[in-house]
C-alpha positions in Angstrom: 94.2 150.5 109.7 90.6 149.4 110.3 90.8 147.2 107.2 93.9 145.3 108.6 92.2 144.8 111.9 89.0 143.5 110.4 91.1 141.1 108.2 92.9 139.8 111.2 89.7 139.3 113.1 88.1 137.4 110.3 91.1 135.2 109.8 91.4 134.5 113.6 87.7 133.7 113.9 87.8 131.4 110.9 90.7 129.5 112.5 89.0 129.3 115.8 85.9 127.9 114.3 87.8 125.3 112.2 89.8 124.2 115.3 86.6 123.8 117.3 85.0 121.6 114.7 88.2 119.5 114.5 88.3 119.0 118.3 84.6 118.1 118.3 85.1 115.6 115.5 88.1 114.0 117.3 86.1 113.7 120.5 83.3 112.0 118.6 85.8 109.5 117.1 87.2 108.7 120.5 83.7 108.2 121.9 82.8 105.9 119.0 85.9 103.8 119.6 85.1 103.6 123.3 81.6 102.4 122.6 82.9 99.8 120.2 85.2 98.4 122.8 82.4 98.4 125.4 80.1 96.4 123.1 82.9 93.9 122.3 83.4 93.0 125.9 
């Protein structure tokens, strides 16, 4: 039982970390695009 719980915790935390990095990367892309538009005008 403990082994199953630990496996689920590890999988869940891995997914949470991956999602956080993805969202952070998307925010950096949007920020970069906004800066490019500002520089063009």
